[in-house]
C-alpha positions as CSV (number, residue, x, y, z in Angstrom):
1,M,0.0,-0.1,-0.3
2,R,1.1,3.5,-0.8
3,W,-0.3,6.6,0.6
4,Q,-0.3,10.0,0.2
5,D,-0.8,12.5,2.5
6,S,-1.1,16.5,2.1
7,I,-2.7,20.1,3.3
8,S,-5.7,19.3,0.6
9,F,-6.2,16.0,0.2
10,A,-4.9,12.3,1.7
11,Y,-5.6,8.9,0.1
12,V,-4.3,5.0,-0.3
13,L,-3.4,3.0,-3.2
14,Y,-3.7,-0.6,-2.6
15,S,-3.1,-3.9,-4.7
16,Y,-4.5,-7.4,-4.3
17,F,-4.0,-10.2,-6.0
18,V,-7.5,-12.6,-6.9
19,D,-6.9,-15.9,-8.9
20,N,-3.0,-14.7,-9.8
21,E,-4.6,-11.2,-11.5
22,S,-3.2,-8.2,-9.9
23,Y,-6.0,-5.5,-9.5
24,E,-4.9,-1.4,-8.6
25,H,-7.3,0.9,-6.8
26,G,-6.8,4.0,-5.0
27,Q,-9.1,5.5,-2.1
28,D,-9.5,9.1,-1.0
29,L,-9.3,9.2,3.0
30,A,-11.7,11.6,5.2
31,P,-10.0,14.9,6.4
32,Y,-10.1,12.9,9.7
33,Y,-8.5,10.2,8.9
34,Q,-5.7,10.5,11.3
35,S,-8.3,10.1,14.0
36,I,-9.8,6.8,12.6
37,V,-6.9,5.2,11.6
38,P,-3.8,6.8,13.5
39,N,-1.0,4.7,12.8
40,L,-1.3,4.6,9.1
41,Q,1.9,3.9,7.6
42,K,3.2,2.7,4.1
43,G,3.6,-0.9,3.8
44,Q,1.2,-2.0,6.2
45,M,-1.6,-4.4,4.8
46,F,-5.4,-4.6,5.2
47,E,-8.4,-6.9,4.5
48,V,-9.5,-6.3,0.9
49,E,-13.3,-7.1,-0.1
50,Y,-13.9,-7.8,-3.9
51,L,-17.0,-9.1,-5.7
52,T,-16.6,-12.5,-6.8
53,T,-18.5,-11.6,-10.0
54,N,-16.4,-8.7,-10.8
55,P,-12.7,-8.3,-8.4
56,Q,-12.5,-5.0,-10.1
57,R,-14.6,-3.4,-7.3
58,S,-13.6,-3.7,-4.0
59,I,-13.2,-2.0,-0.8
60,I,-10.2,-1.8,1.5
61,H,-11.2,-2.4,5.9
62,L,-8.7,0.0,6.7
63,D,-9.6,-1.0,10.2
64,K,-8.8,-4.5,9.4
65,P,-4.8,-5.0,9.3
66,I,-3.3,-8.1,7.9
67,A,-0.4,-9.2,10.2
68,K,2.8,-9.4,8.1
């Protein structure tokens, strides 16, 4: 996961694999994201939920980190 933080916006760019196919998506973060996910760091892994009928549609769960 890569993330960008600036005065005007913050977002995460995440990638995941489904059946050996790689997908990459970005997600804007709320302006108050640091109070929700205070320890968000580059390289963290999180649960990603996707549609089995269309794996390109996904949701990253920043409240569900995965231990490395």
